[in-house]
C-alpha positions as CSV (number, residue, x, y, z in Angstrom):
1,M,107.1,134.2,120.0
2,D,106.8,130.8,121.8
3,V,110.4,130.0,122.7
4,E,111.9,127.4,125.0
5,N,115.6,127.0,125.6
6,G,116.3,129.4,122.8
7,I,114.4,127.4,120.2
8,D,111.3,128.8,118.4
9,L,108.7,126.1,118.8
10,K,106.6,127.3,115.9
11,E,109.6,127.1,113.6
12,I,110.3,123.6,114.9
13,E,106.8,122.6,114.1
14,R,107.0,124.1,110.6
15,V,110.3,122.4,109.6
16,G,109.3,119.1,111.3
17,Y,112.2,119.2,113.7
18,H,114.8,118.5,110.9
19,D,116.9,121.6,111.8
20,A,116.6,121.4,115.6
21,E,119.9,120.8,117.4
22,I,120.4,117.9,119.9
23,D,123.4,117.6,122.1
24,P,125.3,114.6,120.7
25,A,126.2,113.6,124.2
26,L,122.6,113.0,125.2
27,D,121.5,109.4,125.8
28,L,118.2,109.6,123.9
29,F,116.9,106.3,125.2
30,A,117.3,107.5,128.8
31,E,115.9,110.9,128.0
32,I,112.8,109.4,126.3
33,E,112.2,107.0,129.2
34,K,112.5,109.9,131.6
35,M,110.0,112.0,129.7
36,K,107.5,109.2,129.5
37,K,107.4,109.0,133.3
38,E,107.4,112.8,133.8
39,K,104.7,113.4,131.3
40,N,102.6,110.3,131.8
41,A,103.1,109.5,128.2
42,I,102.8,106.2,126.3
43,L,104.8,105.3,123.2
44,L,103.0,103.2,120.7
45,A,105.0,101.9,117.7
46,H,104.1,99.9,114.6
47,Y,106.2,96.9,113.7
48,Y,107.5,98.8,110.7
49,Q,109.4,101.4,112.7
50,E,113.2,101.3,113.0
51,P,114.7,99.0,115.6
52,D,115.7,101.8,118.0
53,I,112.1,102.9,118.2
54,Q,110.8,99.4,118.6
55,D,113.2,98.9,121.5
56,I,112.0,101.9,123.5
57,A,108.2,101.5,122.7
58,D,105.8,100.6,125.4
59,Y,103.7,98.6,122.9
60,I,104.6,97.3,119.5
61,G,101.9,96.0,117.2
62,D,99.9,96.0,114.0
63,S,96.9,98.3,113.3
64,L,94.4,96.3,115.3
65,G,96.7,96.0,118.4
66,L,97.6,99.6,118.3
67,A,94.0,100.7,118.0
68,Q,93.1,98.5,121.0
69,Q,96.0,100.0,123.1
70,A,95.0,103.5,122.2
71,E,91.4,102.8,123.3
72,R,92.4,101.5,126.7
73,T,95.4,103.7,127.7
74,N,95.3,105.8,130.8
75,A,98.2,108.0,129.7
76,D,97.8,111.8,129.3
77,I,100.0,111.8,126.1
78,I,100.0,109.3,123.3
79,V,103.1,109.4,121.2
80,F,102.5,107.4,118.0
81,A,105.5,106.1,116.2
82,G,103.8,105.2,113.0
83,V,102.0,107.0,110.2
84,H,99.4,109.8,110.2
85,F,96.2,107.7,109.9
86,M,97.4,105.7,113.0
87,A,97.8,108.8,115.1
88,E,94.4,110.1,113.8
89,T,92.8,106.8,115.0
90,A,94.3,107.3,118.5
91,K,92.9,110.9,118.6
92,I,89.5,109.7,117.4
93,L,89.4,107.3,120.4
94,N,91.0,109.8,122.9
95,P,89.6,113.3,122.3
96,S,90.9,114.6,125.7
97,K,94.4,113.3,125.4
98,K,97.3,114.9,123.6
99,V,98.3,112.7,120.6
100,L,101.7,113.3,119.0
101,L,103.3,112.1,115.8
102,P,107.1,112.6,115.4
103,D,106.9,113.6,111.8
104,L,103.6,115.0,110.3
105,K,104.9,114.1,106.8
106,A,104.7,110.3,107.7
107,G,101.7,109.6,105.5
108,C,100.5,106.5,103.7
109,S,100.3,105.7,100.0
110,L,97.2,103.5,100.6
111,S,95.4,106.2,102.5
112,D,96.3,108.8,99.9
113,S,94.8,106.5,97.1
114,C,91.3,107.1,98.5
115,P,90.4,110.8,98.7
116,P,87.1,111.3,100.7
117,S,85.5,113.5,98.1
118,L,85.9,110.9,95.3
119,F,85.0,108.1,97.7
120,M,81.8,109.9,98.7
121,K,80.6,109.9,95.1
122,F,81.5,106.2,94.7
123,K,79.5,105.4,97.8
124,E,76.5,107.5,96.6
125,A,76.5,105.5,93.4
126,H,75.9,102.3,95.4
127,P,73.4,103.3,98.2
128,D,72.4,99.7,98.9
129,H,76.0,98.8,99.9
130,L,77.4,98.6,103.4
131,V,80.9,100.2,103.6
132,I,83.8,98.3,105.2
133,S,87.0,100.2,105.2
134,Y,90.5,99.0,106.1
135,I,91.9,101.1,108.9
136,N,94.7,102.3,106.6
137,C,92.6,105.3,105.6
138,S,92.0,108.9,106.6
139,A,89.5,110.1,109.2
140,G,87.5,111.3,106.3
141,I,87.1,107.8,104.9
142,K,86.4,106.4,108.3
143,A,83.6,108.9,108.7
144,L,82.1,107.6,105.4
145,S,82.3,104.0,106.6
146,D,80.0,101.6,108.5
147,I,82.6,99.3,109.9
148,I,86.5,99.6,110.1
149,C,88.6,96.5,109.8
150,T,92.3,95.5,109.9
151,S,94.1,92.7,108.1
152,S,93.8,90.8,111.4
153,N,90.0,90.9,111.6
154,A,88.8,91.7,108.0
155,K,87.7,88.2,107.1
156,A,85.9,87.6,110.4
157,I,84.0,90.9,110.1
158,V,83.0,90.1,106.5
159,D,82.0,86.5,107.4
160,S,79.8,87.8,110.3
161,L,77.5,89.7,107.8
162,P,74.6,88.1,106.0
163,S,75.6,86.6,102.7
164,E,73.0,88.7,100.8
165,Q,74.5,91.9,102.3
166,K,76.2,94.0,99.5
167,I,79.5,95.5,100.5
168,I,81.9,98.1,99.3
169,F,85.5,97.4,100.6
170,A,88.0,100.3,100.7
171,P,90.7,101.3,100.1
172,D,92.9,98.3,99.5
173,K,91.9,96.3,96.4
174,N,94.4,93.5,97.1
175,L,93.2,92.8,100.7
176,G,89.6,93.1,99.4
177,A,90.2,90.6,96.6
178,Y,91.9,88.2,99.0
179,I,88.9,88.3,101.3
180,N,86.6,87.8,98.3
181,R,88.5,84.7,97.3
182,S,88.7,83.3,100.8
183,S,85.1,84.0,101.8
184,G,83.2,83.5,98.5
185,R,82.0,87.1,98.5
186,D,81.8,89.5,95.6
187,M,82.5,92.8,97.4
188,L,82.8,95.9,95.3
189,L,86.4,97.1,95.6
190,W,87.9,100.6,95.6
191,N,91.0,100.7,93.4
192,G,93.6,101.5,96.1
193,A,96.9,99.8,97.0
194,C,100.0,100.0,99.3
195,M,103.1,101.0,97.4
196,V,105.3,98.6,99.5
197,H,103.1,95.5,99.1
198,E,102.6,96.0,95.4
199,I,106.3,96.2,94.7
200,F,107.2,92.6,95.3
201,S,108.6,90.7,92.2
202,L,107.0,87.3,91.6
203,Q,109.9,86.4,89.3
204,K,112.6,87.3,91.9
205,I,110.7,85.6,94.8
206,T,110.4,82.4,92.6
207,R,114.2,82.5,92.0
208,L,114.8,83.1,95.7
209,K,112.6,80.0,96.6
210,E,114.7,77.9,94.1
211,R,117.9,79.0,96.0
212,H,116.2,78.3,99.3
213,P,114.0,75.3,98.8
214,E,113.7,74.8,102.5
215,A,112.3,78.3,103.1
216,K,108.6,79.0,103.6
217,M,107.1,82.0,101.9
218,I,104.9,84.1,104.1
219,A,103.0,87.2,102.9
220,H,100.7,90.0,104.0
221,P,97.2,90.0,102.3
222,E,97.9,93.5,100.9
223,C,100.3,91.8,98.4
224,E,99.1,91.1,94.8
225,E,97.3,87.8,94.1
226,A,100.2,86.4,92.1
227,V,102.5,86.7,95.2
228,L,99.8,85.4,97.5
229,R,99.3,82.3,95.3
230,I,102.8,81.0,96.0
231,A,102.7,81.8,99.8
232,D,102.7,79.1,102.4
233,F,101.0,81.3,104.9
234,I,99.1,84.6,104.5
235,G,98.3,86.8,107.5
236,S,98.4,90.2,109.1
237,T,101.7,91.5,110.5
238,T,101.1,90.1,113.9
239,Q,99.9,86.8,112.5
240,L,103.0,86.5,110.4
241,L,105.2,87.1,113.5
242,K,103.3,84.5,115.5
243,Y,103.5,82.0,112.7
244,T,107.3,82.2,112.6
245,Q,107.4,81.6,116.3
246,T,105.2,78.4,116.3
247,D,106.1,76.9,112.8
248,K,108.9,74.3,112.8
249,S,110.6,75.7,109.7
250,K,114.0,77.4,110.1
251,T,113.9,79.8,107.1
252,Y,111.3,82.2,105.9
253,I,110.9,84.5,102.9
254,V,108.9,87.4,104.2
255,A,106.7,89.5,101.8
256,T,105.8,92.6,103.8
257,E,107.6,95.7,105.1
258,T,111.1,94.8,106.4
259,G,110.5,96.4,109.9
260,I,108.8,93.2,111.0
261,L,112.0,91.2,110.4
262,Y,113.6,92.8,113.5
263,Q,110.8,91.4,115.8
264,M,111.0,88.0,114.0
265,Q,114.7,87.8,114.6
266,Q,114.3,88.9,118.3
267,A,111.6,86.2,118.9
268,S,113.3,83.4,117.0
269,P,117.1,84.0,117.0
270,G,117.9,80.6,115.6
271,K,115.9,81.1,112.4
272,T,116.7,82.9,109.2
273,F,114.4,85.6,107.7
274,I,114.9,86.8,104.1
275,A,113.1,90.0,102.9
276,A,111.1,89.2,99.7
277,P,112.8,91.2,96.8
278,P,111.0,94.1,95.2
279,D,110.6,94.7,91.5
280,N,113.2,97.4,91.3
281,A,117.0,98.0,91.7
282,C,116.7,98.5,95.5
283,A,117.5,95.6,97.7
284,C,114.9,96.7,100.3
285,N,111.2,97.1,100.7
286,D,110.9,99.7,103.3
287,C,107.9,102.1,103.7
288,P,109.5,105.5,103.2
289,H,106.7,107.1,105.3
290,M,107.1,104.8,108.3
291,K,110.9,105.4,108.2
292,L,110.5,109.2,108.4
293,N,110.2,108.7,112.2
294,T,113.6,108.6,113.9
295,L,114.8,108.4,117.5
296,E,115.9,112.1,117.2
297,K,112.5,113.2,116.0
298,L,110.9,111.1,118.7
299,Y,113.0,112.8,121.4
300,L,112.1,116.3,120.1
301,C,108.4,115.4,119.7
302,M,108.2,114.4,123.3
303,K,110.3,117.3,124.6
304,Y,108.2,120.0,122.9
305,E,105.0,118.0,122.6
306,L,104.8,118.8,118.9
307,P,103.5,118.1,116.3
308,E,100.0,117.4,117.8
309,I,97.2,115.7,116.0
310,T,94.0,117.8,116.1
311,M,90.6,117.1,114.6
312,E,87.1,118.7,114.3
313,E,84.7,117.1,116.8
314,E,82.1,116.5,114.2
315,L,84.5,114.5,112.0
316,R,85.9,112.7,115.1
317,L,82.5,111.5,116.2
318,S,81.6,110.3,112.7
319,A,84.9,108.5,112.3
320,K,84.6,106.9,115.8
321,K,81.4,105.0,115.1
322,P,82.8,102.4,112.6
323,I,86.0,102.1,114.8
324,D,83.9,101.3,117.8
325,R,82.0,98.7,115.8
326,M,85.3,97.1,114.8
327,L,86.6,96.9,118.3
328,E,83.3,95.5,119.5
329,L,83.3,92.8,116.9
330,S,87.0,92.0,117.6
331,R,86.1,91.4,121.2
332,Q,83.3,89.1,120.1
333,F,85.6,87.2,117.9
334,G,88.3,87.0,120.6
335,L,90.7,89.1,118.7
336,V,92.2,90.9,121.7
């Protein structure tokens, strides 16, 4: 039995750390910083993580920025505070490094909406189409793709291809439809979507705009078309953040996952940020998968270096090619 300090490591991995005991007197921030130095570990966190994790992260960003950081890091251990496909991407780019995810159950509704076995049949039915897949997908989908994209670079990548090139865009139908409208393309779209970005209520947002006529409505392109039509600005998570820093308005209605509001408030303390209301009884629009990661799980993950992301080399190499292509194109477009 693999035991350290009286704790069965295999059992900890099985239960996802939920039952592991932590001394309540521990300063988790100090302990995590200490382990980062001792283990030569880097902590990458998505904007949608809880504020405590954002505060202690070495880098906070959206999918493109996180992939770029994972590509260039010299750390021996990459701890990914995000969801499973993000940690997979880090492993694809860093086969010799140990990649950790605080909670293996931190999945993604969008990724789950595109099973590789079904997508392979879809692709085979359209052999003359090039496949561009949003990075919010599994390694299996990446391996079936020609180019990976993020919401930051998707339009630039599509625009760089010849107009006669037929394209399958997967897995997000809303992002794909937005790019079709903005680029004049007619890409074939896989019918997938993000549960968070599809939940916004157009009716509730319209009423909110009436109560706050001075507010600008900003939205992520994963939102449905009806929501995007009333937006003053549409962009990736990073682009939304930068917009609120440079725009002269003082109030914003934000249609994306609520985690980004923390960074917006940090960057512009004199401004007001209102989370766009969802079409349910809840007053929030949090991603339940992102929020599975906690400071406590992060501490245990780093302490015991579990759970670790592993991958078969054949799959990794196949998935790496379209990611490399994306990173190469992003450098060409100046998206660094």
